[in-house]
C-alpha positions in Angstrom: -24.5 45.6 -16.2 -20.9 46.2 -17.3 -18.2 47.5 -15.0 -15.5 49.8 -16.3 -11.9 49.2 -15.6 -11.9 52.3 -13.4 -14.9 51.1 -11.4 -13.3 47.7 -11.0 -10.1 49.2 -9.7 -12.1 51.3 -7.2 -14.0 48.3 -5.9 -10.8 46.3 -5.5 -9.1 49.2 -3.7 -12.1 49.5 -1.3 -12.0 45.8 -0.6 -8.3 45.8 0.1 -8.7 48.8 2.5 -11.5 47.0 4.3 -9.4 43.9 4.6 -6.5 46.0 6.1 -8.9 47.6 8.6 -10.0 44.1 9.7 -6.4 43.0 10.1 -5.5 46.0 12.2 -8.6 45.6 14.3 -7.8 41.9 14.9 -4.2 42.8 15.8 -5.3 45.5 18.3 -7.6 43.0 19.9 -4.8 40.5 20.2 -2.5 43.1 21.8 -5.3 44.1 24.3 -5.8 40.5 25.3 -2.0 40.0 25.7 -1.9 43.0 27.9 -4.6 41.6 30.1 -2.7 38.3 30.4 0.5 40.1 31.3 -1.0 41.9 34.3 -0.5 38.9 36.5 2.4 39.5 38.9 1.6 43.2 39.6 1.2 44.6 43.0 -2.6 44.2 42.8 -2.4 40.7 41.6 0.8 39.0 42.9 1.9 35.6 41.8 1.8 33.0 44.6 4.3 30.2 44.1 4.4 27.1 46.2 7.6 25.1 46.6 6.1 22.2 44.7 5.3 24.5 41.7 8.8 26.0 41.8 10.4 22.5 41.9 8.3 21.4 38.9 9.4 24.5 37.0 13.0 23.8 37.8 12.6 20.1 36.7 11.0 21.2 33.4 13.7 23.7 32.7 16.5 21.3 33.5 14.9 18.6 31.3 14.7 21.1 28.4 18.3 22.1 29.0 19.4 18.4 28.9 17.4 17.9 25.7 19.2 20.8 24.1 22.6 19.5 25.3 21.8 16.0 23.9 20.8 17.5 20.5 23.9 19.6 20.4 26.1 16.6 21.2 24.2 14.5 18.5 24.8 17.2 15.9 28.5 17.3 16.8 28.7 13.5 16.4 26.9 13.6 13.1 29.3 16.3 11.8 32.3 14.3 12.9 30.9 11.1 11.2 30.2 13.0 8.0 33.6 14.7 7.9 35.3 11.2 8.3 33.2 9.9 5.4 34.3 12.7 3.1 38.0 11.9 3.6 
């Protein structure tokens, strides 16, 4: 059986439309699941934070801050070294 150019185009367009529908459906499912995850911390489901948990969060954030500062300092040193080499 031979397929005409017009039929082939129609089949391709139908497949592309089906693929787009699947992508939209997957995206809406992701959004719905994200919404469910974001409901924590509402009046009906408050977040309970212990002092130990809060301290661990603070330590993590401080460690991340220090890493960023060290990286920035390292970049500054590298630029200074490279600028000296170019002279």
